[in-house]
C-alpha positions in Angstrom: -14.7 73.5 116.7 -17.9 71.4 116.4 -18.7 69.9 113.0 -21.9 70.9 111.2 -24.3 68.3 109.9 -23.0 69.0 106.4 -19.5 67.9 107.5 -20.8 64.6 108.9 -21.2 61.5 106.7 -24.4 60.4 108.3 -24.7 57.3 106.2 -21.3 56.2 107.6 -22.7 56.3 111.2 -24.0 53.1 112.8 -27.6 52.9 113.6 -26.8 53.4 117.3 -24.8 56.5 116.4 -27.6 57.9 114.3 -30.1 57.3 117.1 -27.7 59.1 119.5 -27.6 62.0 117.0 -31.4 62.1 116.9 -31.4 62.2 120.7 -29.0 65.1 120.8 -31.0 67.0 118.3 -34.3 66.2 120.1 -32.9 67.3 123.4 -31.7 70.6 122.0 -35.2 71.7 120.9 -36.4 73.0 124.3 -33.4 75.3 124.4 -34.6 76.8 121.1 -38.4 77.2 121.7 -38.1 81.0 122.2 -36.8 81.1 118.6 -39.9 79.3 117.3 -42.8 81.6 116.7 -46.2 80.3 117.8 -49.1 81.4 115.5 -51.9 83.2 117.3 -54.4 80.7 116.1 -52.5 78.0 117.9 -52.8 79.9 121.2 -56.5 80.5 120.6 -57.0 76.8 119.9 -55.1 75.8 123.0 -57.2 78.2 125.1 -60.4 76.8 123.6 -59.3 73.2 124.4 -58.3 74.0 127.9 -61.6 75.7 128.5 -63.4 72.7 127.2 -61.4 70.4 129.4 -62.1 72.5 132.4 -65.8 72.5 131.6 -65.9 68.7 131.1 -63.1 66.9 132.9 -64.5 63.5 131.9 -62.7 63.8 128.6 -65.8 63.5 126.5 -65.0 66.8 124.7 -62.2 64.8 123.1 -64.5 62.1 121.9 -63.0 59.6 124.3 -65.0 56.5 125.1 -65.1 55.3 128.7 -62.6 52.7 129.9 -59.0 52.3 128.8 -58.0 51.3 125.3 -57.2 47.8 126.7 -60.7 47.5 128.2 -62.3 48.7 125.0 -60.3 46.3 122.9 -60.1 43.2 125.1 -62.7 43.6 127.8 -61.8 44.6 131.4 -61.1 41.1 132.6 -58.0 40.9 130.2 -56.4 44.1 131.3 -53.6 44.5 133.9 -55.0 45.4 137.3 -58.5 44.3 136.4 -60.2 41.4 138.1 -62.8 39.5 136.2 -66.3 40.0 137.3 -68.0 37.0 138.7 -71.4 36.4 137.2 
């Protein structure tokens, strides 16, 4: 019979073992999604956001700025896959 979490002395586990336990727990969540009720307002918000994304695929509805985060922080010449512009 499998042990419950109350039977396990978590503090006695090594860091690697604790990370493995986290992974097992995380991986078990998709199997339980049907048990998790989703509030109606979540569904409504999702529909609103999907409609906004369909209406403006540029991403501006999310307040995104153009260019990647790397480009915005460092300039395009310093980002992987970008060639410096010759001026």
